[in-house]
N, C-alpha and C positions, 0 to 999 in steps of 0.2 A: 102613145109611147113616150116614155120620159128619157130613155137613153138606150143606146145600142153600140155594140162593138163586135169585133171578130174574136172568137175564143179558140186558141190553139188546142186547149184541152178538150173542147167539144168538137173541134174540126169544122167550125162554121160560125155564123153570126148568132149572138144572143142579145136579148133586149129586156128591159124592164118596162112595165106599163101599169097604169092604175085602171082596173076594170070594175065596173059595178058588179057586185056579188061574185068577185073573182075566185074565192075559195070554192064555190059551188060549181065553177066552170072548168075545173081541171079536165084536160083531155080535149076540150072544145077547140076547134080550129077557127081562127078569127082572121079577118083581113086587116093588114097594116099598111098605112099610107106613109111613105117616106121619100123625100127628094124626088117627087114626081112619079113614083112607081108604087104599085100595089103588090104586096106579097102576102102569103099565107103563113101564119104562125100558129103554134100549138100552145095553149095555156098549160103551164106546169108549175110545180112548186118552185119557190125561190132557191131551195136546196135541191139541186138536180144532178150535180156531178158526183158526189160521194155522200149520199144521205146517211149511210151507216158509219161514216167517219173512219173507214178502213185504211185510207191512205196514210193517216197519221200514226196508226198502230203498227205499221210495217217496219 
């Protein structure tokens, strides 16, 4: 994991990570180790909040 933070828009934590064959792993659940704890995360596109860009056209 390269960075993580809380997202008010998503209602929880989000993170960026570099994964081997990442594009082919969409939807896969992976274990993430951070600050002494292990969590589960889902691999998704980097554009996950508004992929159709509808928020800007309102």
